[in-house]
C-alpha positions as CSV (number, residue, x, y, z in Angstrom):
1,X,197.2,29.1,354.0
2,X,193.6,28.0,354.0
3,X,193.2,24.9,352.0
4,X,190.2,23.0,350.8
5,X,190.2,19.4,349.7
6,X,187.5,19.0,347.0
7,X,185.5,16.2,345.5
8,X,188.0,13.9,343.8
9,X,186.9,14.1,340.1
10,X,188.0,12.5,336.8
11,X,191.6,11.7,335.7
12,X,193.6,14.8,334.8
13,X,194.8,15.3,331.3
14,X,198.2,16.5,332.7
15,X,200.7,15.2,335.4
16,X,199.5,16.2,338.8
17,X,202.3,16.6,341.3
18,X,201.6,15.8,344.9
19,X,201.6,19.0,347.0
20,X,204.8,19.5,349.0
21,X,202.9,19.9,352.3
22,X,201.5,16.8,353.9
23,X,197.8,16.8,354.3
24,X,196.5,16.7,357.9
25,X,193.8,14.0,357.2
26,X,194.3,10.7,355.3
27,X,192.6,7.4,355.2
28,X,194.0,4.2,356.6
29,X,193.4,0.8,354.9
30,X,190.1,0.4,356.9
31,X,188.7,3.5,355.4
32,X,188.8,5.7,358.6
33,X,190.1,9.2,358.6
34,X,193.1,9.6,360.9
35,X,194.2,12.9,362.3
36,X,198.0,12.7,361.8
37,X,198.7,16.2,363.0
38,X,202.1,17.9,362.9
39,X,203.9,15.0,364.6
40,X,203.8,12.9,361.5
41,X,207.3,13.7,360.1
42,X,207.8,10.9,357.6
43,X,206.9,11.7,354.0
44,X,206.2,8.7,351.8
45,X,207.7,8.6,348.4
46,X,205.5,9.1,345.4
47,X,204.4,6.0,343.5
48,X,203.9,6.8,339.8
49,X,201.2,4.7,338.1
50,X,199.6,5.0,334.6
51,X,196.0,4.3,333.9
52,X,193.5,4.9,331.0
53,X,191.2,7.8,330.7
54,X,188.0,7.0,332.5
55,X,184.5,8.4,332.5
56,X,183.8,10.7,335.4
57,X,180.2,9.4,335.3
58,X,180.6,5.7,335.1
59,X,184.2,5.1,336.2
60,X,184.6,2.8,333.3
61,X,187.2,2.9,330.6
62,X,185.8,4.7,327.6
63,X,187.1,5.6,324.2
64,X,187.4,9.3,323.2
65,X,184.9,10.1,320.5
66,X,187.6,11.4,318.1
67,X,190.8,9.5,319.0
68,X,192.1,6.4,320.7
69,X,192.1,6.2,324.5
70,X,195.0,8.1,325.9
71,X,197.0,7.5,329.1
72,X,197.8,10.0,331.8
73,X,200.4,9.7,334.6
74,X,199.2,10.5,338.2
75,X,201.2,10.9,341.3
76,X,200.0,9.3,344.5
77,X,201.1,7.6,347.7
78,X,200.6,4.0,348.8
79,X,197.6,5.2,350.8
80,X,194.6,7.0,349.5
81,X,195.5,10.7,349.9
82,X,192.9,13.4,349.5
83,X,194.4,16.0,347.3
84,X,194.4,19.6,348.6
85,X,194.0,22.2,345.9
86,X,195.4,25.7,346.3
87,X,193.2,28.6,345.4
88,X,193.3,29.7,341.8
89,X,192.9,33.4,341.4
90,X,191.7,35.0,338.2
91,X,194.3,37.7,337.8
92,X,192.0,39.7,335.5
93,X,189.0,39.9,337.8
94,X,190.4,39.0,341.2
95,X,187.8,36.3,341.7
96,X,188.7,33.4,343.8
97,X,188.4,30.0,342.1
98,X,189.2,26.4,342.7
99,X,190.0,23.8,340.1
100,X,189.1,20.3,341.0
101,X,191.9,17.7,340.7
102,X,191.9,14.0,340.6
103,X,193.3,11.4,343.0
104,X,194.5,7.9,342.4
105,X,193.0,5.1,344.6
106,X,195.1,3.4,347.2
107,X,197.2,0.4,346.4
108,X,197.6,-2.7,348.6
109,X,200.8,-4.4,349.4
110,X,201.0,-6.1,346.1
111,X,200.8,-2.9,344.2
112,X,197.3,-3.6,342.8
113,X,194.5,-1.1,343.1
114,X,192.5,-1.7,346.3
115,X,188.9,-2.2,345.3
116,X,187.3,-1.9,341.8
117,X,186.7,1.3,340.0
118,X,183.1,1.6,341.2
119,X,184.3,2.5,344.7
120,X,187.3,4.7,344.1
121,X,185.7,8.0,344.9
122,X,185.7,9.3,348.5
123,X,183.8,11.9,350.2
124,X,185.9,15.0,350.9
125,X,186.5,16.3,354.3
126,X,187.3,19.9,355.5
127,X,187.9,18.9,359.2
128,X,191.5,18.7,360.3
129,X,190.8,16.8,363.6
130,X,187.5,14.9,363.4
131,X,187.6,11.1,362.9
132,X,185.0,9.6,360.7
133,X,184.5,7.0,357.9
134,X,185.3,7.9,354.3
135,X,182.3,7.1,352.0
136,X,183.5,5.1,349.0
137,X,180.2,4.8,347.2
138,X,179.5,8.5,346.2
139,X,180.2,9.1,342.5
140,X,181.2,12.5,341.1
141,X,178.2,14.8,340.3
142,X,178.1,14.9,336.5
143,X,175.6,15.3,333.8
144,X,175.5,14.3,330.2
145,X,175.1,17.2,327.8
146,X,173.4,16.4,324.5
147,X,174.6,18.5,321.6
148,X,173.4,18.3,317.9
149,X,176.3,16.1,316.9
150,X,177.1,14.1,320.1
151,X,177.1,13.8,323.9
152,X,179.7,15.2,326.3
153,X,179.8,14.4,330.1
154,X,180.3,17.5,332.2
155,X,181.5,17.6,335.8
156,X,179.8,19.9,338.4
157,X,181.9,21.9,340.8
158,X,180.4,24.4,343.2
159,X,183.9,25.6,344.2
160,X,184.8,26.8,340.7
161,X,183.4,30.3,340.3
162,X,183.3,29.9,336.5
163,X,182.8,27.2,333.9
164,X,185.6,25.9,331.7
165,X,185.9,23.8,328.6
166,X,188.7,22.3,326.6
167,X,189.5,24.0,323.3
168,X,188.6,20.9,321.4
169,X,185.1,20.8,322.8
170,X,184.7,24.6,322.5
171,X,185.4,24.5,318.8
172,X,183.3,21.5,318.1
173,X,180.1,22.4,320.0
174,X,180.4,26.1,321.1
175,X,180.1,29.5,319.5
176,X,183.0,32.0,320.1
177,X,182.0,35.3,321.6
178,X,183.8,38.5,322.2
179,X,185.8,38.5,325.4
180,X,189.3,39.3,326.7
181,X,191.5,36.4,327.7
182,X,192.2,36.1,331.3
183,X,195.0,34.5,333.4
184,X,194.2,31.7,335.7
185,X,196.7,30.4,338.4
186,X,196.8,26.7,338.6
187,X,197.2,24.6,341.7
188,X,200.9,24.1,341.2
189,X,201.4,27.9,341.0
190,X,201.9,28.4,337.3
191,X,199.4,30.7,335.3
192,X,197.7,29.9,332.0
193,X,195.7,32.0,329.7
194,X,192.2,31.3,328.8
195,X,191.5,30.9,325.0
196,X,188.3,33.0,324.8
197,X,184.7,32.7,325.9
198,X,182.3,30.3,324.2
199,X,178.4,30.0,324.4
200,X,176.8,26.6,324.3
201,X,173.2,25.5,323.7
202,X,172.6,22.0,324.9
203,X,170.0,19.6,326.3
204,X,170.1,18.0,329.7
205,X,167.3,15.4,330.0
206,X,164.3,17.2,328.4
207,X,165.5,20.7,329.3
208,X,167.2,23.0,326.8
209,X,170.0,25.0,328.5
210,X,172.4,27.7,327.4
211,X,175.7,28.6,329.2
212,X,179.1,30.2,328.7
213,X,182.5,28.8,329.5
214,X,186.1,29.8,329.0
215,X,188.3,27.6,327.0
216,X,191.3,26.3,329.0
217,X,194.2,24.1,327.8
218,X,195.0,21.0,329.9
219,X,191.7,20.9,331.6
220,X,191.2,17.5,333.3
221,X,187.8,17.0,331.9
222,X,185.9,18.1,328.8
223,X,183.5,20.5,330.5
224,X,183.5,21.8,334.1
225,X,180.4,23.5,335.1
226,X,181.1,26.0,337.9
227,X,179.2,28.2,340.4
228,X,177.9,30.5,337.6
229,X,176.1,27.6,335.9
230,X,174.8,26.1,339.1
231,X,173.3,29.4,340.3
232,X,171.8,30.3,336.9
233,X,170.1,27.0,336.6
234,X,169.2,26.5,340.3
235,X,171.1,23.2,340.3
236,X,170.8,20.8,343.3
237,X,171.8,17.2,343.6
238,X,170.8,14.2,345.7
239,X,173.6,11.9,346.8
240,X,171.1,9.2,347.9
241,X,169.5,8.8,344.4
242,X,172.5,10.1,342.4
243,X,170.3,12.5,340.6
244,X,170.6,16.2,339.7
245,X,167.7,18.7,339.6
246,X,168.0,21.7,337.5
247,X,166.0,24.4,335.7
248,X,165.0,28.0,336.6
249,X,161.7,28.1,334.8
250,X,160.8,24.5,334.9
251,X,162.7,21.6,336.6
252,X,164.1,18.4,335.1
253,X,166.0,15.6,336.7
254,X,169.1,13.9,335.3
255,X,171.0,10.8,336.6
256,X,174.7,11.7,337.0
257,X,175.8,8.1,336.6
258,X,175.9,8.5,332.9
259,X,174.2,7.3,329.8
260,X,175.4,3.7,330.0
261,X,173.8,3.2,333.4
262,X,170.6,5.2,332.6
263,X,168.3,2.4,331.3
264,X,164.9,3.7,330.4
265,X,162.0,1.8,331.8
266,X,159.7,0.0,329.4
267,X,156.9,2.3,328.0
268,X,153.5,2.3,329.5
269,X,151.4,0.3,327.1
270,X,148.2,0.5,329.0
271,X,146.9,3.3,326.8
272,X,147.8,1.6,323.6
273,X,145.3,-0.3,321.6
274,X,146.9,-3.6,320.7
275,X,144.8,-6.0,318.7
276,X,145.0,-9.7,317.7
277,X,145.1,-13.0,319.6
278,X,147.2,-13.5,322.7
279,X,150.3,-14.6,320.8
280,X,150.2,-11.8,318.3
281,X,149.7,-9.2,321.0
282,X,152.7,-10.6,323.0
283,X,154.9,-10.4,319.9
284,X,153.8,-6.8,319.1
285,X,154.4,-5.8,322.8
286,X,157.9,-7.1,322.6
287,X,158.6,-4.8,319.7
288,X,157.0,-1.8,321.4
289,X,158.9,-2.4,324.6
290,X,162.2,-1.9,322.8
291,X,161.3,1.8,322.2
292,X,160.4,3.6,325.5
293,X,161.7,6.8,324.0
294,X,159.1,6.8,321.2
295,X,156.2,6.3,323.6
296,X,157.4,9.0,326.0
297,X,154.8,11.4,327.6
298,X,157.1,14.2,326.4
299,X,157.0,16.0,323.1
300,X,160.0,14.9,321.1
301,X,162.5,17.2,319.3
302,X,164.1,16.2,316.1
303,X,167.5,17.4,314.9
304,X,167.0,16.3,311.3
305,X,165.4,19.5,310.2
306,X,164.6,23.1,311.2
307,X,161.7,25.3,310.0
308,X,162.6,28.6,308.6
309,X,160.4,31.6,307.6
310,X,161.4,33.5,304.5
311,X,159.6,36.8,304.0
312,X,158.7,39.0,301.0
313,X,158.5,42.1,303.2
314,X,160.3,42.2,306.5
315,X,158.5,45.3,307.9
316,X,157.2,44.2,311.3
317,X,153.5,43.6,311.8
318,X,152.2,44.1,315.3
319,X,148.6,43.5,315.9
320,X,146.6,44.2,319.1
321,X,145.4,41.2,321.1
322,X,141.7,40.2,320.6
323,X,139.6,41.1,323.6
324,X,138.5,38.2,325.9
325,X,136.5,38.0,329.1
326,X,138.4,37.3,332.3
327,X,137.6,33.6,332.4
328,X,139.1,33.1,328.9
329,X,142.1,35.2,329.7
330,X,142.8,32.9,332.6
331,X,142.6,29.9,330.2
332,X,145.1,31.6,327.9
333,X,147.5,32.4,330.7
334,X,147.4,28.8,331.9
335,X,148.0,27.4,328.4
336,X,150.8,29.8,327.7
337,X,152.4,28.9,331.1
338,X,152.1,25.3,330.3
339,X,153.9,25.5,326.9
340,X,156.5,27.8,328.4
341,X,157.3,25.2,331.0
342,X,157.6,22.6,328.2
343,X,160.2,24.7,326.5
344,X,158.0,25.4,323.4
345,X,157.8,29.2,323.8
346,X,159.8,31.8,325.6
347,X,159.6,35.5,326.4
348,X,160.3,37.7,323.4
349,X,161.5,41.2,322.5
350,X,160.4,40.9,318.9
351,X,158.8,43.9,317.0
352,X,156.3,41.3,315.5
353,X,153.1,40.4,317.4
354,X,150.1,38.2,316.4
355,X,146.9,37.9,318.4
356,X,145.8,34.7,320.3
357,X,142.7,32.8,319.3
358,X,140.8,30.4,321.5
359,X,139.4,27.6,319.3
360,X,136.9,25.0,320.6
361,X,137.7,21.3,320.4
362,X,135.1,18.6,319.6
363,X,135.1,17.7,323.3
364,X,134.3,21.2,324.4
365,X,137.7,22.1,325.7
366,X,139.8,25.0,324.3
367,X,142.7,25.0,322.0
368,X,145.3,27.8,322.0
369,X,145.8,29.1,318.4
370,X,147.7,32.1,317.0
371,X,146.3,34.2,314.2
372,X,149.2,34.2,311.7
373,X,147.2,35.3,308.7
374,X,149.0,38.6,308.3
375,X,152.4,36.9,308.7
376,X,151.3,34.3,306.1
377,X,150.5,37.0,303.6
378,X,154.1,38.1,303.5
379,X,155.7,34.7,303.7
380,X,157.3,33.1,300.7
381,X,155.6,29.9,299.6
382,X,157.3,26.5,300.0
383,X,156.9,24.5,296.8
384,X,157.4,21.1,298.5
385,X,154.7,18.7,297.2
386,X,152.1,17.4,299.6
387,X,151.1,13.7,299.4
388,X,148.3,12.5,297.0
389,X,145.5,11.4,299.4
390,X,143.9,9.0,296.9
391,X,147.2,7.4,296.0
392,X,148.0,6.9,299.8
393,X,144.8,5.1,300.4
394,X,144.9,3.0,297.2
395,X,148.4,1.8,298.1
396,X,147.2,0.2,301.3
397,X,144.3,-1.8,299.9
398,X,144.6,-5.5,300.3
399,X,146.8,-5.4,303.4
400,X,145.6,-7.6,306.2
401,X,147.2,-6.0,309.3
402,X,147.7,-2.3,310.2
403,X,149.2,-0.1,312.8
404,X,148.5,3.6,313.1
405,X,151.1,5.8,314.9
406,X,150.0,9.3,315.8
407,X,152.9,11.7,316.6
408,X,152.5,13.7,319.7
409,X,151.8,17.4,318.8
410,X,153.7,16.6,315.6
411,X,154.6,20.2,314.6
412,X,156.0,20.9,318.0
413,X,158.7,18.3,317.5
414,X,160.3,20.3,314.8
415,X,162.6,23.1,316.0
416,X,162.2,26.6,314.7
417,X,165.3,28.4,313.2
418,X,166.8,30.8,315.6
419,X,166.4,33.7,313.2
420,X,162.7,32.9,312.4
421,X,161.5,32.8,316.0
422,X,160.9,36.6,316.3
423,X,158.3,36.3,313.5
424,X,156.1,33.9,315.6
425,X,155.7,36.4,318.4
426,X,152.2,36.7,320.0
427,X,150.7,38.9,322.6
428,X,148.9,38.0,325.8
429,X,148.1,40.1,328.8
430,X,151.1,38.6,330.5
431,X,153.6,39.7,327.9
432,X,155.1,38.9,324.5
433,X,156.2,35.4,323.6
434,X,157.6,33.6,320.6
435,X,157.9,30.0,319.6
436,X,161.0,27.8,319.8
437,X,159.3,25.1,317.8
438,X,157.2,24.9,314.7
439,X,153.7,26.4,315.6
440,X,150.4,25.4,314.1
441,X,149.0,27.9,311.7
442,X,152.0,29.0,309.7
443,X,151.8,28.9,305.9
444,X,154.5,26.4,305.2
445,X,154.2,24.2,308.3
446,X,152.6,21.3,306.4
447,X,155.4,21.4,303.8
448,X,158.1,21.4,306.3
449,X,156.5,18.4,308.2
450,X,156.0,16.5,304.9
451,X,159.7,17.0,304.1
452,X,160.6,15.7,307.6
453,X,158.5,12.6,307.4
454,X,159.7,11.8,303.9
455,X,163.3,11.9,305.2
456,X,162.6,9.9,308.3
457,X,160.8,7.1,306.5
458,X,162.9,7.2,303.3
459,X,163.1,3.8,301.7
460,X,159.9,2.5,303.4
461,X,157.2,4.7,302.0
462,X,154.8,2.8,299.6
463,X,156.4,-0.5,300.5
464,X,154.9,-0.9,304.0
465,X,154.2,2.5,305.3
466,X,152.2,5.6,304.3
467,X,152.3,9.0,306.1
468,X,150.1,12.1,305.9
469,X,151.5,14.9,308.1
470,X,151.7,13.3,311.6
471,X,149.5,10.2,310.9
472,X,151.7,7.1,310.0
473,X,150.2,3.8,308.9
474,X,152.3,0.6,308.8
475,X,150.6,-2.1,306.7
476,X,151.5,-5.7,306.1
477,X,150.2,-8.9,304.6
478,X,150.9,-11.0,307.8
479,X,151.8,-10.8,311.4
480,X,155.5,-11.8,311.0
481,X,156.1,-9.2,308.3
482,X,154.2,-6.6,310.4
483,X,156.4,-7.2,313.5
484,X,159.5,-6.4,311.4
485,X,157.9,-3.5,309.6
486,X,156.8,-1.9,312.9
487,X,160.2,-2.5,314.4
488,X,161.8,-0.7,311.4
489,X,159.5,2.3,311.7
490,X,159.9,2.7,315.4
491,X,163.7,2.5,315.1
492,X,163.5,5.4,312.7
493,X,161.3,7.5,315.0
494,X,163.7,6.8,317.9
495,X,166.8,7.7,315.8
496,X,165.3,11.1,314.8
497,X,164.0,12.0,318.2
498,X,160.1,11.7,317.5
499,X,157.6,10.6,320.0
500,X,154.1,9.1,319.7
501,X,150.8,9.8,321.5
502,X,150.0,6.3,323.0
503,X,146.4,7.3,323.5
504,X,145.9,7.7,319.7
505,X,148.0,4.8,318.4
506,X,146.4,1.6,317.3
507,X,148.5,-1.5,316.8
508,X,147.8,-4.8,314.9
509,X,144.4,-3.9,313.6
510,X,142.6,-5.7,310.7
511,X,140.7,-2.4,309.8
512,X,141.6,1.2,310.3
513,X,140.1,4.6,309.9
514,X,142.5,6.8,307.9
515,X,141.7,10.3,306.5
516,X,138.0,9.7,306.6
517,X,138.1,6.2,305.0
518,X,137.8,2.7,306.4
519,X,140.5,0.4,305.0
520,X,140.7,-3.4,305.4
521,X,141.8,-6.4,303.4
522,X,138.6,-6.2,301.3
523,X,139.0,-2.7,300.1
524,X,138.0,0.9,301.1
525,X,134.7,2.3,302.4
526,X,133.5,5.7,303.4
527,X,133.5,6.5,307.1
528,X,129.9,6.4,308.3
529,X,130.3,9.5,310.5
530,X,131.5,11.6,307.5
531,X,128.6,10.3,305.4
532,X,126.1,11.4,308.1
533,X,127.6,14.8,308.1
534,X,127.1,15.0,304.3
535,X,123.5,13.7,304.5
536,X,122.5,16.3,307.1
537,X,124.4,19.2,305.6
538,X,122.0,22.2,305.4
539,X,121.3,24.0,302.1
540,X,124.1,26.5,301.5
541,X,123.1,30.3,301.8
542,X,126.4,31.8,300.8
543,X,129.6,30.9,298.8
544,X,131.5,30.0,302.0
545,X,128.9,27.3,302.9
546,X,129.0,25.8,299.4
547,X,132.9,25.7,299.5
548,X,132.7,23.8,302.8
549,X,130.2,21.3,301.4
550,X,132.1,20.6,298.2
551,X,135.3,20.2,300.2
552,X,133.8,17.3,302.1
553,X,132.3,15.8,299.0
554,X,135.6,16.0,297.0
555,X,137.1,13.8,299.7
556,X,135.0,10.9,298.4
557,X,135.0,11.8,294.7
558,X,136.6,8.4,293.7
559,X,133.4,6.7,295.0
560,X,131.0,8.4,292.6
561,X,130.6,7.8,288.9
562,X,130.6,11.0,286.8
563,X,131.2,13.0,289.9
564,X,132.3,16.2,288.0
565,X,129.1,16.2,285.9
566,X,126.9,15.9,288.9
567,X,128.4,18.7,290.9
568,X,128.9,21.0,287.9
569,X,126.0,23.3,288.7
570,X,127.4,23.7,292.2
571,X,131.0,24.5,291.1
572,X,129.5,27.2,288.7
573,X,128.3,29.0,291.7
574,X,131.9,29.5,292.8
575,X,132.9,31.7,290.0
576,X,133.9,35.1,291.1
577,X,132.2,38.3,290.0
578,X,128.7,36.9,290.1
579,X,125.8,37.5,292.5
580,X,124.9,34.6,294.8
581,X,121.8,32.7,293.6
582,X,120.3,29.4,294.5
583,X,117.8,28.0,292.1
584,X,116.2,24.6,291.6
585,X,119.1,23.6,289.3
586,X,121.5,24.0,292.2
587,X,119.1,22.4,294.7
588,X,118.7,19.4,292.4
589,X,122.4,19.0,292.0
590,X,122.8,19.4,295.8
591,X,120.4,16.5,296.5
592,X,121.8,14.3,293.7
593,X,125.4,14.4,295.0
594,X,124.2,13.6,298.6
595,X,122.3,10.5,297.3
596,X,125.2,9.4,295.1
597,X,127.7,9.6,297.9
598,X,125.5,7.8,300.3
599,X,124.6,5.0,297.9
600,X,128.1,4.6,296.2
601,X,129.7,1.1,296.4
602,X,132.6,0.0,298.4
603,X,135.9,0.2,296.5
604,X,137.6,-3.2,296.1
605,X,141.2,-3.9,296.7
606,X,143.1,-4.4,293.4
607,X,144.4,-7.8,292.4
608,X,147.7,-7.1,290.6
609,X,147.7,-10.7,289.2
610,X,144.6,-10.0,287.2
611,X,144.0,-7.5,284.3
612,X,142.5,-4.1,284.8
613,X,139.7,-2.5,282.8
614,X,139.4,1.3,282.2
615,X,136.1,2.6,281.0
616,X,135.8,6.3,280.0
617,X,133.1,8.6,278.9
618,X,132.8,12.3,277.9
619,X,129.9,14.8,278.0
620,X,129.6,18.5,277.1
621,X,130.6,19.2,280.7
622,X,133.4,16.9,281.5
623,X,135.0,13.5,281.4
624,X,134.5,10.4,283.6
625,X,136.3,7.1,284.1
626,X,136.0,3.9,286.1
627,X,138.9,1.5,286.8
628,X,137.7,-2.0,287.6
629,X,138.4,-5.8,287.5
630,X,136.2,-8.6,286.3
631,X,134.7,-10.7,289.1
632,X,133.8,-14.4,289.1
633,X,131.4,-13.8,286.3
634,X,131.9,-11.6,283.2
635,X,129.0,-9.3,284.3
636,X,130.5,-8.7,287.8
637,X,132.6,-5.6,288.2
638,X,134.9,-5.1,291.1
639,X,135.2,-1.3,291.2
640,X,138.7,-0.1,292.0
641,X,138.1,3.7,291.7
642,X,136.0,6.4,289.9
643,X,137.5,9.5,288.5
644,X,136.1,12.6,286.8
645,X,137.1,16.1,285.7
646,X,135.3,19.2,284.4
647,X,136.3,20.5,280.9
648,X,137.6,24.0,280.5
649,X,135.7,26.4,278.4
650,X,138.0,25.7,275.5
651,X,137.6,22.0,275.8
652,X,133.8,22.2,275.9
653,X,134.0,23.6,272.3
654,X,135.7,20.4,271.1
655,X,133.9,18.1,268.8
656,X,132.3,15.0,270.5
657,X,134.9,12.5,269.2
658,X,137.7,14.8,270.4
659,X,136.2,15.1,273.8
660,X,136.0,11.2,273.9
661,X,139.7,10.9,273.0
662,X,140.6,13.6,275.6
663,X,138.8,11.5,278.2
664,X,140.9,8.4,277.2
665,X,144.2,10.3,277.4
666,X,143.3,11.9,280.7
667,X,142.1,8.7,282.3
668,X,145.2,6.8,281.2
669,X,147.4,9.4,282.8
670,X,145.2,9.5,285.9
671,X,145.5,5.8,286.7
672,X,148.9,5.2,285.1
673,X,147.5,2.2,283.2
């Protein structure tokens, strides 16, 4: 019978009996393979020993994730004996398979294990006559599979035609599929029935992988990845570096020595803007170096939340692609290929299809966008509240040190529900694709991301962190507090699988730019670049232009006294059903609001140890209010914020005294005085 001795893998979960035939090759105490031949007539008696379950990747005693460590009895001789494994034949299919068995290390004359656990694996040999040295430093090829609820180490075996899994792991991480049970003949001659076929979706390194495996009782490891998996994923391994390379569409590399030995290098902080004196920078760098995962160059992937798409009407909408010249088509092809290699999109068979749009960035480069307007029209709205921008900014005033963390392609770090992926399909000349992650441009993307960030930073928001979509600001009164606050936030990001863009993060600043505002310990100012844009905004010639102008102005409404009154002639032009006109009245209001925004004062940081003053006013058009505190002199006002609102048509008909009372009530509610 042709026999093959295989890589000696992990400890079996059953008692393994020594084969009745004596192997032709064995190792002497010096580690040399000796050809014993047929003249070796003496058979050594088995020596039964018991040892704890060990990790196939690290050779260290590890606890089972769900129960106490178990012990298993192995049979061996006093010398290291390579175990020959008889062929295992799948009775149902007739395919020839091998199951890899374990071998106990040799014992010395005192009965103790020769050598430590790190050198107990030996290179297999298929020669029956050659003499060579056994390698005792090659560990078993194994990879760590990351599932949503835990990690499992899987062994790789090119001699097994199929992949196998224990029933416990199958039920915990897999999905049962339709398939007839088959019979498998084990090495000792008895046959066992498989317990069904399961599919798995896992992550190896930064690569998402799907595979199928048959559940098998008494398997010696949790998961055995056989020839089917190795071929499908183009797996190769390097014994020199103890690494495994896999991936059919894009490649990734994993260390087979296991998670405990896979220390991540410190992050590259050269692109990070770290401020402060030498001592402060050193302290902040110590914090940052603890989180290489957060400052990875790769786009993260959280497991905390998934985005779903709920439709009012599920009738597919398939739109033709927009025409582009060849040069732009090439750009689109390159961008789609890039995001496919990153695992963000995949080929699709969806009946839905949206066109691709190439948008221009500020630096002149192109951004790949998808026109999801028709999809958004039939999508149910998400009522999750978005953050109040003015509240976010006011909350940070008075802080003395800030750090801004920018998530790397934030939306792409949110997985897309499996059932919703088909709705995101888009057409290119190379084919149809759909997203596997949350794409930009969907109706409810901001709400999903706001929900995610509120969960990630729960308990910290308003105390020492504020977040608006993928922009996170950590603020503190001193360096010591800031170091602890930053550590807390980075720990949360690591825990939930989120990564930051080092090129856009700013650490330990005394002043930051956030949502168009400059924030420091003295208060809030308008960002000069934004003001220049308002100052040079051309006179609107249509409603769309006016909406754009007012959108920018509204961003700074809290800086202008009686803002609503000033822009009233402009907002009146937005009423539907009227013909577009632009008279001197509108032009005068247009000029006034530009001047008011440009000349408005800096808003001061509130002193919560001093009383606040609220001053209100009302006109026939609307109400205005100013929140301030007294300065060093009674005449000095430290403006905290302005607020205003336009009256409805009914409120405009109120008596003057009623409008004044309405202004007081509204302002009190506005500032929560």
